[in-house]
C-alpha positions in Angstrom: 99.8 103.5 163.0 100.5 106.5 160.7 101.4 104.1 157.9 98.3 102.0 158.4 96.0 105.0 158.4 97.7 106.2 155.2 97.0 102.9 153.6 93.4 103.0 154.8 92.9 106.5 153.3 94.4 105.4 150.0 92.3 102.2 149.9 89.2 104.1 150.8 89.7 106.6 148.1 90.4 103.9 145.6 87.1 102.2 146.4 85.3 105.6 146.1 87.0 106.4 142.8 86.4 102.9 141.4 82.7 103.3 142.0 82.7 107.0 140.9 80.7 107.7 144.1 81.4 111.4 144.1 82.8 114.0 146.4 80.8 113.3 149.6 82.0 109.7 150.1 85.6 110.9 149.4 85.2 113.6 152.0 83.9 111.1 154.5 87.0 108.9 154.0 89.4 111.8 154.2 87.8 113.5 157.2 87.3 110.3 159.1 90.9 109.1 158.7 92.2 112.6 159.5 90.3 112.7 162.8 91.6 109.3 163.8 95.2 110.3 162.8 94.9 113.5 164.7 93.8 111.7 167.9 96.0 108.6 167.7 98.8 109.0 165.2 100.3 111.8 163.2 99.2 115.4 163.1 101.1 115.9 159.9 99.1 113.2 158.2 95.9 114.7 159.6 96.8 118.1 158.2 97.5 116.6 154.8 94.2 114.8 154.8 92.2 117.9 155.9 93.8 119.9 153.1 92.9 117.2 150.6 89.4 117.2 152.0 89.2 121.0 151.5 90.3 120.6 147.9 87.8 117.9 147.2 85.0 120.0 148.7 86.0 123.0 146.7 86.2 121.1 143.4 83.7 118.3 144.0 80.7 119.8 145.7 78.4 121.6 143.2 77.5 124.4 145.5 81.1 125.4 146.0 82.6 124.8 142.5 79.8 126.4 140.5 80.5 129.8 142.2 84.2 130.0 141.4 85.7 127.0 139.5 83.2 126.2 136.8 83.1 129.6 135.2 87.0 129.6 134.9 87.1 126.1 133.5 84.3 126.9 131.1 86.1 130.0 129.8 89.3 128.0 129.3 87.5 125.1 127.6 85.9 127.4 125.1 89.3 128.6 124.1 91.0 125.3 123.6 88.2 122.9 122.6 88.5 121.8 118.9 86.0 123.2 116.5 83.8 120.6 114.9 83.0 121.3 111.3 79.6 120.6 109.8 80.9 117.6 107.8 82.6 116.2 111.0 79.4 116.7 113.0 77.4 114.9 110.4 79.8 111.9 110.5 79.8 112.0 114.3 76.1 111.9 114.5 75.8 109.0 112.1 75.0 105.6 113.4 74.5 104.5 117.0 76.7 103.9 120.0 76.6 100.4 121.6 79.4 98.2 123.0 82.0 100.6 121.7 80.6 103.2 124.1 80.9 100.6 127.0 84.6 100.1 126.2 85.1 103.9 126.2 83.5 104.1 129.6 86.2 102.0 131.3 83.5 99.9 133.1 81.9 97.8 130.4 78.6 96.3 131.4 78.7 92.8 129.9 74.9 92.4 130.2 74.5 95.0 127.5 76.6 92.9 125.1 75.1 89.5 125.9 71.4 90.6 126.1 70.9 90.2 122.3 71.7 86.6 121.6 72.6 85.6 118.1 69.9 83.2 117.1 71.2 82.5 113.7 69.4 82.5 110.3 65.8 81.8 109.5 65.0 78.5 107.7 64.5 80.5 104.5 67.8 82.3 104.8 69.7 79.1 105.7 68.2 77.3 102.7 69.3 80.1 100.4 72.9 79.8 101.7 72.9 76.1 101.4 71.3 75.9 98.0 71.3 79.0 95.8 74.8 80.1 97.1 76.3 76.7 96.5 74.7 76.6 93.0 76.2 80.0 92.2 79.7 79.3 93.5 79.8 75.9 91.8 79.4 77.6 88.5 82.4 79.9 88.9 85.8 78.5 87.8 88.2 81.0 89.3 90.7 80.9 86.4 88.0 81.2 83.8 86.4 84.1 85.7 89.6 86.0 86.4 91.8 85.3 83.4 90.0 83.8 80.4 86.7 85.5 80.7 87.4 88.5 83.0 83.7 88.3 84.0 81.2 85.9 85.4 79.7 83.5 82.9 76.4 84.5 81.4 74.5 81.6 83.2 75.8 82.9 86.5 74.6 86.4 85.8 71.2 85.1 84.9 71.1 82.9 88.0 72.0 85.8 90.2 69.2 87.9 88.8 66.7 85.1 88.8 67.4 84.2 92.5 67.4 87.9 93.5 71.0 88.0 94.9 71.0 91.7 94.1 67.9 92.2 96.2 68.9 90.9 99.6 68.4 94.2 101.4 65.2 95.1 99.4 61.9 94.4 101.2 59.6 91.6 99.9 57.0 94.2 99.2 59.2 95.5 96.4 60.1 92.0 95.2 63.3 91.6 97.2 64.5 88.9 99.7 64.5 91.2 102.8 67.3 89.2 104.4 68.7 90.0 107.8 72.2 91.4 108.1 73.3 88.0 109.4 72.0 86.4 106.3 73.7 88.9 104.0 77.0 88.2 105.8 76.5 84.4 105.5 75.8 84.7 101.8 79.0 86.7 101.2 81.1 84.4 103.4 79.9 81.5 101.3 80.7 83.2 98.0 84.1 84.5 99.2 86.1 81.7 97.6 85.6 83.6 94.4 86.4 87.3 94.8 84.7 88.5 91.7 81.4 86.7 92.6 81.5 88.0 96.2 82.1 91.6 95.1 79.5 91.5 92.3 76.8 90.3 94.8 78.1 92.4 97.8 78.3 95.9 96.3 74.6 96.3 95.2 73.6 95.2 98.7 76.0 97.7 100.4 76.6 101.3 99.7 74.6 102.1 96.6 71.3 103.2 95.0 69.3 100.3 96.6 70.1 101.3 100.2 69.9 105.0 99.6 66.5 104.6 97.9 65.2 102.5 100.8 66.0 105.1 103.4 65.6 108.4 101.5 63.9 107.8 98.1 60.5 109.2 97.2 57.6 106.7 96.8 57.8 107.1 93.0 61.5 106.3 93.0 61.0 103.3 95.3 58.1 101.9 93.3 60.0 102.3 90.0 63.5 101.2 90.9 63.4 98.8 93.8 61.5 96.0 92.0 63.8 96.4 89.0 66.9 96.3 91.3 65.6 93.2 93.1 65.2 91.0 90.0 68.2 92.3 88.2 66.5 94.3 85.4 68.5 97.2 86.7 72.2 96.8 87.7 73.3 99.6 89.9 76.6 101.3 90.6 77.4 104.3 92.8 79.8 107.0 91.6 81.6 108.6 94.6 85.3 108.5 94.2 87.3 110.3 91.5 90.8 111.3 90.5 91.0 114.0 93.2 88.5 112.7 95.8 89.2 109.3 97.4 89.1 108.9 101.1 88.3 112.6 101.5 84.9 112.2 99.9 83.9 115.7 101.0 86.3 117.2 98.5 84.2 116.1 95.5 84.9 118.5 92.6 82.0 117.2 90.5 79.2 119.8 90.1 75.6 120.0 89.5 74.3 123.5 88.6 70.6 124.3 88.8 69.3 125.4 85.4 66.4 124.9 82.9 66.7 122.3 80.3 64.8 120.0 78.0 63.8 116.5 79.2 61.5 114.2 77.1 60.6 117.2 74.9 59.6 119.5 77.8 61.4 122.4 79.4 61.9 121.6 83.1 64.0 122.7 86.0 67.0 120.5 86.6 70.7 120.1 87.0 73.6 120.4 84.6 76.2 117.9 85.7 79.9 117.7 85.0 81.8 114.9 86.7 84.6 112.4 86.4 84.5 109.2 88.5 86.9 106.3 88.8 87.1 102.9 90.5 83.3 102.5 90.4 82.3 98.9 90.9 79.8 97.5 88.3 80.0 100.7 86.3 80.9 98.9 83.0 77.5 97.0 83.1 75.4 99.3 85.3 72.0 100.4 84.0 71.5 103.1 86.6 74.2 105.3 88.2 73.9 106.7 91.7 76.0 109.9 91.6 77.4 112.1 94.3 78.2 115.7 93.4 78.3 119.3 94.7 75.1 121.1 94.0 75.0 124.9 93.3 72.2 127.3 92.4 74.1 130.5 91.4 71.0 132.1 89.7 68.7 131.5 92.7 66.2 129.4 90.8 65.3 127.4 93.9 65.7 130.1 96.5 68.4 132.0 98.3 70.8 129.1 98.9 73.7 129.2 96.5 75.7 126.2 97.7 73.6 123.2 98.7 76.6 120.9 99.3 76.9 117.2 98.4 73.8 115.7 96.7 73.0 112.3 95.4 71.0 111.5 92.2 70.0 108.6 90.0 71.0 108.7 86.4 69.8 106.1 83.8 72.7 104.7 81.7 71.5 106.1 78.4 71.4 109.7 79.6 72.9 112.0 76.9 76.4 113.2 77.8 77.4 110.4 80.1 80.4 108.3 79.1 80.2 104.8 80.7 81.3 101.3 79.7 85.1 101.3 79.9 86.7 99.3 82.7 89.7 99.3 85.1 91.6 96.1 85.8 91.6 95.6 89.6 94.7 93.8 90.8 94.2 90.0 91.2 90.5 89.8 90.5 89.1 91.7 87.5 85.6 92.3 88.9 83.7 94.8 86.8 85.0 98.2 87.8 85.4 101.3 85.7 85.3 105.1 85.1 82.3 107.3 84.5 82.4 110.7 83.0 79.8 113.3 82.2 79.9 116.6 80.3 76.9 118.9 80.5 74.6 116.1 81.5 71.1 117.4 82.1 68.7 115.7 84.6 65.4 116.8 86.1 65.4 117.7 89.8 63.3 114.7 90.6 66.3 112.5 89.8 67.7 113.6 93.1 67.4 110.7 95.6 64.5 111.8 97.8 63.6 114.6 95.5 64.3 118.3 95.8 63.9 118.2 99.6 67.0 116.1 99.9 69.2 118.5 97.9 72.4 119.0 99.9 71.8 116.0 102.2 74.2 113.6 100.3 76.9 113.6 102.9 74.5 112.6 105.7 73.0 110.0 103.4 76.4 108.5 102.6 77.8 108.3 106.1 74.6 106.9 107.6 74.5 104.1 105.0 78.2 103.5 105.1 78.2 102.8 108.8 76.2 99.6 108.2 77.5 98.6 104.8 81.1 98.7 105.9 80.6 96.2 108.7 78.9 93.7 106.4 80.4 93.5 102.9 84.2 93.6 103.1 84.4 92.1 106.6 82.2 89.2 105.5 84.2 88.6 102.4 87.4 88.7 104.5 86.0 86.2 107.0 84.9 83.9 104.2 88.2 84.1 102.4 90.1 83.4 105.6 87.9 80.4 106.4 88.6 79.1 102.8 92.3 79.4 103.5 91.9 77.3 106.7 90.4 74.6 104.5 93.1 74.7 101.8 96.2 75.5 104.0 95.3 73.0 106.6 94.6 70.3 104.1 97.6 70.9 102.0 100.1 70.9 104.8 98.8 67.6 106.1 99.0 65.7 102.8 102.2 67.5 101.6 105.2 65.4 103.0 108.8 66.4 103.2 111.6 64.6 105.1 109.1 61.7 105.5 106.7 63.7 107.6 103.7 66.0 106.9 104.8 69.6 106.8 101.9 70.4 109.2 104.0 68.7 111.9 106.9 71.0 111.4 107.0 73.9 113.9 108.0 76.4 111.3 104.8 75.7 109.5 102.7 75.3 112.6 103.2 78.9 113.6 101.5 80.4 110.5 98.8 77.7 110.6 98.0 78.8 114.2 97.8 82.4 113.0 95.5 81.4 110.2 93.2 79.6 112.6 93.1 82.4 115.2 92.6 85.2 112.7 89.8 83.3 111.1 88.1 82.5 114.4 88.3 86.2 115.4 87.0 87.4 112.0 84.0 85.0 112.0 83.1 85.9 115.6 83.4 89.6 115.0 81.4 89.8 111.7 78.6 87.5 112.8 78.1 89.2 116.2 78.3 92.7 114.7 75.7 91.7 112.0 73.5 90.5 114.9 73.8 94.0 116.4 72.6 95.5 113.1 69.6 93.2 113.2 68.8 94.4 116.7 68.6 98.0 115.5 72.1 99.3 115.9 74.0 101.3 113.2 77.5 100.6 114.4 79.6 103.4 113.0 82.8 102.9 115.0 82.6 99.1 114.9 82.2 99.2 111.2 85.5 101.0 110.9 87.1 98.5 113.3 85.9 95.5 111.2 86.7 97.0 107.9 90.3 97.7 108.9 91.2 94.7 111.0 89.3 92.0 109.2 90.7 93.0 105.8 94.2 93.1 107.4 93.5 89.7 108.9 92.6 88.5 105.4 95.8 89.8 104.0 97.8 88.2 106.8 95.9 84.9 106.5 96.4 84.7 102.7 100.1 85.6 103.1 100.5 82.8 105.6 98.5 80.4 103.4 100.7 81.2 100.4 103.8 80.7 102.5 102.9 77.2 103.7 101.9 76.1 100.2 105.2 77.1 98.7 105.5 76.5 95.0 102.0 75.2 94.7 100.4 78.6 94.9 103.0 80.9 93.4 102.4 79.3 90.0 99.2 80.7 88.5 96.8 78.5 86.6 93.4 76.7 87.0 94.9 74.5 89.7 96.0 77.5 91.9 93.1 78.1 94.3 94.9 80.9 96.3 97.0 83.0 94.0 94.2 85.1 92.5 92.6 85.9 95.9 96.0 86.7 97.4 96.9 89.2 94.8 93.4 90.8 95.0 93.6 91.3 98.8 95.0 94.8 98.2 91.6 95.8 96.8 89.9 95.2 100.1 92.6 97.2 101.9 92.0 100.2 99.7 88.3 100.6 99.0 85.5 101.8 101.3 87.9 103.9 103.3 91.6 103.2 102.8 92.9 101.2 105.7 95.7 103.7 106.6 93.1 106.4 107.0 90.7 104.2 108.8 93.2 103.3 111.4 94.9 106.7 111.7 91.8 108.9 111.7 88.5 107.2 111.9 88.5 104.5 114.6 89.6 106.6 117.5 89.1 110.0 115.8 85.4 109.3 115.4 85.1 107.2 118.6 86.7 109.7 120.9 83.9 112.1 120.5 81.0 109.9 119.4 81.5 107.1 122.0 82.9 109.0 124.9 80.3 109.4 127.7 80.9 113.1 128.1 82.9 114.8 125.4 80.0 115.3 123.0 77.9 116.8 125.9 80.8 119.2 126.7 81.1 120.3 123.1 77.3 120.8 122.9 77.4 122.9 126.1 80.1 125.0 124.7 78.2 125.6 121.4 75.0 126.4 123.4 76.9 128.5 126.0 75.2 126.4 128.7 77.4 126.6 131.8 75.1 124.4 133.9 75.2 121.6 131.3 78.9 122.0 131.0 79.3 121.8 134.8 77.4 118.5 134.9 79.3 117.0 132.0 82.7 118.2 132.8 82.8 117.2 136.5 81.1 113.8 135.6 84.0 113.5 133.1 86.5 114.3 135.9 84.9 111.6 138.0 85.2 109.1 135.1 88.9 109.9 134.8 89.5 109.3 138.5 87.4 106.1 138.3 89.3 104.8 135.3 92.6 105.5 137.1 91.6 103.6 140.1 90.2 100.7 138.1 93.2 100.5 135.8 95.6 100.6 138.8 93.9 98.1 141.1 93.1 95.6 138.3 96.6 95.8 137.0 97.7 94.7 140.5 95.2 91.9 140.5 93.0 93.6 143.1 89.2 93.9 142.7 89.0 92.2 139.3 85.9 92.9 137.4 82.8 90.7 137.8 82.2 89.0 134.5 79.5 86.5 133.5 81.9 84.0 131.8 83.1 80.5 132.6 86.4 79.4 134.0 88.0 79.0 130.5 87.3 82.6 129.5 86.8 84.6 132.7 90.4 85.9 133.0 90.3 87.2 129.4 87.0 89.1 130.0 88.7 90.5 133.2 91.6 91.5 131.0 89.2 93.3 128.6 87.7 95.2 131.6 91.1 96.2 132.9 92.4 97.5 129.6 89.0 99.2 129.0 89.8 101.3 132.1 93.4 101.9 130.9 92.1 102.9 127.4 89.6 105.3 128.8 92.2 106.9 131.0 94.8 107.2 128.1 92.1 108.6 125.8 91.3 111.4 128.2 95.0 112.0 128.8 95.6 112.3 125.0 92.7 114.7 124.5 93.6 116.8 127.5 97.3 117.2 126.8 97.1 117.4 123.0 93.7 119.2 122.6 92.9 120.0 119.0 96.5 118.9 118.0 95.4 115.3 118.5 93.7 115.5 115.0 97.1 115.8 113.5 98.9 113.3 115.7 97.7 110.3 113.7 100.2 107.8 115.2 98.9 108.6 118.7 95.3 108.3 117.5 96.2 105.0 115.7 97.6 103.4 118.9 94.5 104.3 120.8 92.4 103.0 118.0 94.4 99.8 118.1 93.6 99.4 121.8 89.9 100.0 121.2 89.8 97.7 118.2 91.5 94.7 119.9 89.2 95.1 123.0 86.2 95.1 120.6 87.3 92.0 118.8 88.1 90.3 122.0 84.6 91.1 123.2 83.1 89.5 120.1 85.1 86.4 120.6 83.9 86.2 124.2 80.3 86.6 123.2 80.7 84.0 120.5 82.2 81.6 123.1 79.4 82.5 125.6 76.4 81.7 123.4 77.5 78.9 121.1 78.1 75.3 122.0 81.9 74.8 121.9 83.3 71.7 120.1 86.2 69.6 121.2 89.4 71.6 120.9 87.7 74.9 120.5 88.8 76.1 123.9 92.4 76.2 122.7 91.4 78.3 119.7 89.4 80.7 121.8 92.2 81.1 124.3 94.9 81.5 121.7 92.8 84.2 120.0 92.2 86.2 123.2 95.8 86.0 124.3 96.8 87.3 120.9 94.3 90.2 121.1 95.2 91.1 124.6 98.9 91.0 123.8 98.2 93.3 120.9 96.2 95.6 123.2 99.0 95.8 125.7 101.5 96.4 122.8 99.4 99.4 121.6 99.3 100.7 125.2 103.0 100.4 125.5 103.6 102.2 122.2 101.2 104.9 123.1 103.0 105.6 126.4 106.4 105.6 124.6 105.3 108.3 122.2 102.9 110.5 124.1 104.6 114.0 123.8 103.9 115.0 127.4 106.5 112.8 129.1 105.4 113.6 132.7 101.9 112.4 131.9 103.2 109.4 130.1 105.3 108.4 133.2 102.3 108.8 135.5 100.1 106.8 133.1 102.6 104.0 133.0 102.7 103.8 136.8 98.9 103.6 136.9 98.2 101.3 133.9 101.4 99.1 133.9 102.6 99.1 137.6 103.9 95.6 137.3 105.1 95.9 133.6 103.6 93.9 130.8 101.5 90.9 131.8 100.1 89.5 128.5 102.6 87.4 126.5 102.0 86.1 123.0 100.3 82.7 122.9 102.6 79.8 124.0 104.1 77.4 121.4 102.0 74.6 122.8 98.8 76.4 121.8 100.2 77.0 118.3 101.0 73.3 117.9 97.5 72.4 119.0 95.8 74.9 116.6 98.0 73.7 113.7 97.0 70.1 114.2 93.3 71.1 114.7 93.0 72.6 111.3 95.2 70.2 109.4 93.3 67.0 110.5 89.7 66.0 110.5 88.6 67.6 113.8 85.5 69.4 115.1 87.5 72.6 115.2 88.3 72.4 111.5 84.6 71.7 110.8 83.5 74.7 112.9 85.9 77.1 111.2 84.7 75.8 107.8 81.0 76.2 108.6 79.7 78.7 106.1 82.4 77.8 103.5 81.7 76.0 100.3 82.6 72.4 101.3 80.5 70.3 99.0 82.1 68.4 96.1 82.8 70.3 92.9 82.0 69.3 89.3 83.7 68.7 86.0 83.9 72.5 85.4 84.6 73.8 88.9 86.8 71.9 91.3 86.4 72.4 95.0 89.8 71.8 96.7 88.4 72.2 100.2 86.0 69.3 99.6 88.8 67.2 98.2 91.1 68.0 101.2 88.3 67.1 103.6 88.0 63.7 101.9 91.7 63.1 102.2 91.8 64.1 105.8 89.1 61.7 106.7 91.3 58.9 105.4 94.6 60.4 106.7 95.0 58.2 109.8 94.8 55.1 107.7 97.2 56.6 105.1 99.7 57.8 107.8 99.9 54.3 109.2 100.7 52.8 105.8 103.2 55.6 105.1 105.1 54.8 108.3 105.1 51.0 107.6 106.4 51.5 104.0 109.0 54.2 105.0 110.3 52.0 107.8 110.6 49.0 105.5 112.5 51.1 102.9 114.9 52.4 105.6 115.6 48.8 106.7 116.4 47.8 103.1 113.4 45.6 102.7 112.3 47.5 99.6 114.4 48.2 96.5 116.7 51.2 96.7 115.4 52.7 93.5 111.8 52.7 94.8 111.9 56.5 95.3 108.4 57.5 94.5 105.6 56.8 97.0 103.7 54.9 94.4 106.8 52.7 93.7 107.2 51.9 97.3 103.6 50.9 97.7 103.9 48.5 94.8 107.2 47.1 96.2 105.6 46.7 99.6 102.7 44.8 98.1 105.1 42.5 96.2 107.0 41.9 99.5 103.7 41.2 101.2 104.2 43.9 103.7 100.8 45.4 102.9 97.6 43.8 101.7 96.0 44.2 98.3 93.2 46.3 99.8 95.8 48.6 101.5 97.7 48.9 98.2 94.5 49.9 96.3 93.7 52.4 99.0 97.1 54.0 98.8 97.1 54.1 95.0 93.8 56.1 95.0 95.0 58.2 98.0 98.3 59.1 96.4 96.7 59.9 93.0 94.5 62.4 94.7 97.4 63.9 96.7 99.6 64.2 93.6 96.7 65.9 91.7 96.3 68.5 94.4 100.1 69.1 94.6 100.4 69.6 90.9 100.6 72.9 89.1 99.8 74.1 85.6 102.0 74.7 82.6 101.1 76.4 79.3 102.3 76.7 75.7 105.4 78.9 75.3 103.5 81.7 73.7 100.4 81.5 76.0 101.0 84.8 77.9 101.8 87.0 74.9 98.8 89.0 73.8 100.6 89.8 70.5 101.7 86.4 69.2 103.8 87.9 66.5 106.1 89.4 69.1 107.1 86.1 70.6 110.8 85.3 70.1 111.5 81.8 68.9 114.6 81.0 71.0 114.9 77.5 69.7 113.5 77.8 66.2 115.5 74.9 64.9 
């Protein structure tokens, strides 16, 4: 009876904790069971339960705790709570909190994720993607752009300007296209098979003068610049990073000092700028430069403020003292990127974006814009490049035969093909669904960091796997190599717009822990305002959340009380896994913040593992939403399940590594008992799924078609080949070709064909002569094999082709 009553007490408390019902229900459970135990079972158990009830009453009932406990906790909190700097506070306040906040809560409400359905593009937007984007990409020969020309062709530049590619975010009232975030993403995904083209279009529509003017510019600035930016009369760039200020943008050493100077023949109040910027995309051809600098007024010409802080201004290209036009050579894809320098450059104050009133507001302007731009441009390019790799890697491995079999049927090749398919599926779901959030009014600061880091890492992984399965085909550069340039350029996406190492180690969890947590920001605000009542409410609600997450994580890990989720049988268990790990993540986050305090800022590996948990849960949620609201095609269920198993396995791995490395070992042991009571439960996807995925993307299937949706799949032209279209054509005929391959190979093995018929073409002719195949079948195989051989071939060049100084070439065989 004592044991049964103990179980009843524990079960009752777990139910109360899971619901975060508060102290009174917990007291009811404890006192009720204690009375029953005292009457019918153990006095010792009753005593323990009465003591527990007293502690709950003292700490949980507001009337009791506010008189003795809250003041002591508040005093301690003020001593240990980390100080939030002004720059950190600006970053924390940027953007909005949405589904990332639900994941931090440990009890995600799926209704809040599913309520805003992704309805796709408008007819106008879809037509632009299907027509203008296809026209642009079909004029870009990758080898010509990257190597021979190191720029887009003149006709492409004119086309981009004419069709307003640079004005996607600019309202129609100013002559722009006024596209949705989803449409911007779709455009960049379509253009992503050519890195230079995608970057050239993406950057002006991301962080830069256009977006800053829209949100902060004066009416005069908007009326002058926005129409000119929309139609390409002005090409913008934005100078932020420099030799000594990269990821730490707040350390900008460039200065703007308030002074009097001459502009257009008149003496006006302005700024004397001295700056040196590097790695500025479009700088070599930009006509207007957005510039970030530190603004000072040492002589008090504007008032008492001496140091205004980071400020943003617009500077026309021809401004005296500005040195612009030289270029860097980005690895792999030489899109236009270069340095900008300025020595004693004078500009009027009204060149400040937003005018004098926005002096010193540059950091806020940048972080607010970045939160949206970072979840569109690079993630969309990554998703598009990954989908392009599905088309080429899947097609190549099916038509490439070794040991008388397609290499796509070899398990060593199937493993990377499955990763390519899953990473692409995840990337497309994440970027499309997050863009839909933007269109519904969100400014997803933390999700933008998640997408920037993980999708560009997926891109790097996908391109590495695609290179591996292609073998010699793509390690030999030339016009026929459709992957090598993009592969070598993947490092650019890893580095820009917030280096990936910093994003993972500092930003995802570091920003999310305060911004997205239900109570931490409220506690810090109560501390700053010395508001003990607000602190009491936030702190003890926070304590209830910790208890609730502990109960949810423990019971759900045991398979008890699984979360109610609105998904079908194929995806329900994965959504329940997300809910379970959300509770575990919330509990571990609070444990890390409590045990490490302000030291957590410096424990980047701990922060990174927690960020990995949050990121994989977010990506899994996007896959679930994509599955929920789109019509699945045949075979897509296996891709969805492989992707979610991969993400939940990664989540559990991050949890395991966090527990292994949390400095407070006693807390780590307790957390393991709560979050992993039965050990690890999510294995990596089974080999059977990998085989299914590999076949799905290497044959003409609905899954391959869905993954290639949004990729350039129409036929190329004489100047620009489209290998994806050619592989698609070959895969449509593959079943017929495979049957003939087998017939001819079998005949050769039996000695029915000449021994010296070693080439496929020779065997086809021999089989026709032996009347083993028909004339029609022979004609089909001649054309099929010619296309295959052309796609398998690589380029060669004259001996001195790669020497820039021809006179330096050694004639090794002069005779």
